[in-house]
DOVEXRO-209596 format. One line per 2 residues: number of its first residue (from 1); for each residue x, y, z of C-alpha. Coordinates in steps of 0.05 Angstrom, whole numbers, plus 32768, in hexadecimal, padded with zeros to 4 digits. Layout:
! DOVEXRO-209596
NUM = X:Y:Z  ... .
//
This chain:
! DOVEXRO-209596
1 = 8EA4:7CEE:8447  8EEF:7D24:8440 .
3 = 8F2E:7D0B:844D  8F38:7D21:848E .
5 = 8EF4:7CFE:84A3  8F0B:7CBD:848C .
7 = 8F54:7CC3:84BA  8F31:7CD8:84F1 .
9 = 8F0B:7C9D:84F5  8F47:7C77:84DE .
11 = 8F68:7C8F:851C  8F32:7C77:853A .
13 = 8F25:7C3C:852F  8F7A:7C33:854B .
15 = 8F99:7BF7:8526  8FD6:7C07:8532 .
17 = 8FF7:7BED:84EA  9026:7C03:84CB .
19 = 9043:7C03:8475  9057:7BB2:8481 .
21 = 900C:7B98:8494  8FF4:7BC0:845F .
23 = 901E:7BA9:842B  9012:7B64:8452 .
25 = 8FC6:7B64:8440  8FD3:7B82:83F8 .
27 = 8FF1:7B46:83E5  8FC5:7B0D:840F .
29 = 8F84:7B37:83EB  8FA9:7B2E:83AD .
31 = 8FC4:7AE7:83B0  8F81:7AD5:83BA .
33 = 8F61:7B00:8387  8F3D:7AE0:833B .
35 = 8F51:7B1C:8327  8F85:7AE3:82EA .
37 = 8F45:7AC1:82D2  8F1D:7AD0:8297 .
39 = 8F22:7AF6:8263  8F5F:7B2F:8266 .
41 = 8F33:7B55:8233  8F65:7B7B:8214 .
43 = 8F46:7BA0:81DE  8F07:7BB2:821A .
45 = 8F3B:7BE9:8244  8F3F:7C1A:8208 .
47 = 8F7F:7C33:81EA  8FBB:7C51:8229 .
49 = 8FB3:7CA7:822F  8FF6:7CCC:8222 .
51 = 901E:7CC7:8267  901F:7CFF:8289 .
53 = 9043:7D11:82DB  9017:7D3C:82EC .
55 = 8FEE:7CE8:82E8  9001:7CCA:8322 .
57 = 8FEA:7C7C:8338  8FF5:7C69:8380 .
59 = 8FF2:7C25:8394  8FB4:7BF9:83C0 .
61 = 8FED:7BEC:83F3  9003:7C3D:83F3 .
63 = 8FB5:7C5C:83F2  8FA5:7C2B:8424 .
65 = 8FDF:7C47:844D  8FCD:7C82:8448 .
67 = 8F8C:7C70:8466  8FA0:7C4C:84A0 .
69 = 8FE5:7C62:84AE  8FEF:7C9A:8498 .
71 = 9041:7CAA:84A0  905E:7CA2:845B .
73 = 9028:7C96:8428  8FF2:7CD1:8448 .
75 = 9030:7CF8:843B  903E:7CF8:83E8 .
77 = 8FEA:7CEE:83DF  8FE7:7D2A:8404 .
79 = 9022:7D41:83D2  8FE0:7D30:8398 .
81 = 8FA0:7D4C:83BB  8FC3:7D87:83CB .
83 = 8FC2:7D8E:837C  8F7E:7D93:8350 .
85 = 8FAE:7D99:8315  8FD0:7D53:831A .
87 = 8F99:7D13:8317  8F9A:7CCF:8345 .
89 = 8F98:7C90:8309  8F74:7C4C:8321 .
91 = 8F4B:7C20:830A  8F0F:7BFB:8337 .
93 = 8F47:7BB7:833C  8F78:7BE3:8362 .
95 = 8F4B:7C02:8383  8F23:7BC1:8399 .
97 = 8F5A:7BBB:83BB  8F6A:7BEA:83E2 .
99 = 8F2C:7BE8:83F8  8F2F:7B9E:8418 .
101 = 8F6B:7BA7:8439  8F4E:7BE6:8453 .
103 = 8F13:7BB2:845D  8F42:7B78:8482 .
105 = 8F59:7BAC:84A6  8F36:7BD2:84C2 .
107 = 8EEB:7BE2:84BD  8EB9:7BD8:8482 .
109 = 8E92:7C13:8481  8ED4:7C31:8485 .
111 = 8EF2:7C15:8448  8EA3:7C20:8429 .
113 = 8EB0:7C73:8444  8EFB:7C6B:8429 .
115 = 8EEE:7C52:83DE  8EB6:7C91:83D8 .
117 = 8EE8:7CB8:83E2  8F1B:7CA2:83BD .
119 = 8EF9:7C8F:837D  8EDF:7CDB:8383 .
121 = 8F27:7CEA:837F  8F3E:7CB7:834B .
123 = 8F33:7CC2:82F8  8F19:7C6F:82E2 .
125 = 8F49:7C4F:82B0  8F3B:7C0F:8297 .
127 = 8F64:7BD2:828E  8F73:7B85:8298 .
129 = 8F58:7B5E:82D1  8F95:7B2A:82C6 .
131 = 8FC7:7B72:82C2  8FE1:7B84:830F .
133 = 8FB5:7BC3:8316  8FE1:7BF7:831E .
135 = 9012:7BF4:82E4  8FD2:7BE0:82B3 .
137 = 8FB9:7C27:82D0  8FFA:7C4F:82D1 .
139 = 8FFC:7C29:8288  8FAE:7C3D:827D .
141 = 8FAB:7C7B:8296  8FE1:7C97:828B .
143 = 9007:7CA0:82C5  905B:7CA1:82C5 .
145 = 9062:7C9E:8312  9049:7C5D:8342 .
147 = 9045:7C69:8384  904B:7C28:83B0 .
149 = 9061:7C00:83EF  906C:7BCA:83B6 .
151 = 90BF:7BAF:83C0  90B5:7B85:8380 .
153 = 90A3:7BC6:8354  90CF:7C04:8381 .
155 = 9101:7BD3:837F  9140:7BE4:834B .
157 = 913D:7BAD:831A  90F0:7BB3:8318 .
159 = 90F7:7BFE:8308  9129:7BF3:82D0 .
161 = 90F6:7BB4:82BB  90BA:7BEC:82B7 .
163 = 90E8:7C20:8293  90EE:7BE9:8264 .
165 = 90A3:7BE9:8250  908B:7C21:826C .
167 = 9097:7C6C:8281  908D:7C5E:82C0 .
169 = 90B1:7C6D:8304  909B:7C47:8345 .
171 = 90B2:7C61:837C  909F:7C4F:83D0 .
173 = 906C:7C90:83E7  90B1:7CA8:8415 .
175 = 90D6:7CAF:83D4  9097:7CC3:83A9 .
177 = 9091:7D0B:83D7  90DB:7D11:83D1 .
179 = 90E2:7D1C:838D  909B:7D33:8372 .
181 = 90A5:7D7F:8368  9066:7D9D:834F .
183 = 9089:7DEB:834B  90BD:7DC8:8315 .
185 = 9075:7D9B:8300  904B:7DDB:82F9 .
187 = 9068:7DFA:82BD  905D:7DBE:828E .
189 = 9030:7DA0:82B0  8FF7:7DDE:82A3 .
191 = 901B:7E1A:8299  9041:7E59:82B8 .
193 = 9049:7E56:82F9  9045:7E2B:832D .
195 = 900A:7E52:8363  901D:7E25:8397 .
197 = 8FE9:7DEE:83B7  8FA4:7DFB:83A3 .
199 = 8F7E:7DCA:83C6  8F74:7DB1:8404 .
201 = 8F86:7D68:8411  8F5D:7D51:844C .
203 = 8F22:7D6F:8432  8F3C:7D79:83DB .
205 = 8F16:7DBF:83E4  8F24:7E01:83C1 .
207 = 8F5C:7E20:83DA  8F72:7E79:83C4 .
209 = 8FAE:7E9B:83C5  8FB1:7EA9:8403 .
211 = 8FB9:7E64:8420  8F63:7E64:8433 .
213 = 8F23:7E3B:8421  8EFD:7E46:83EE .
215 = 8EB8:7E42:840B .
//
């Protein structure tokens, strides 16, 4: 199941959703979760990875908006899907939230198929159950950037507070798509001259230098 297939199914199901609908659904899912109960399991998740600007966390709201709304969220995630040397970092609780939101706003079968595709794309990271999934994923997974629709994370005050604790920038999808520059990042992240996108963002298939997909 490719992302192109998932986007087509989401469009066929309709729903006329926007980012605000998705944001409210994430709040509902997280407020109803019992994730905060029990042991934090802080010693069970291992040491954090070294930070890298090529490692990115996408919060549950932006993941769901990519599928159900399109627009800026899809533009932002297409940048990541287009480059195999970038890494989507996500804990299981983060994907749990996104899957629950997609199921509640659209269709459980679509949500399950999306989860399978997202699981194949992301690099998993463990997190204490009491932590915010996006922040925990960034901290534990060495991600220096978070894409989110959550104003409590993207606001100026929140950004300043986070920088005091984590080497991370949190941006809304539109801002991320504007400032994330693969050509500038590539020499430090990989080395050498930037060759352009190396993956089809909708199928995740490799792309040759002439722009054709490998078969």
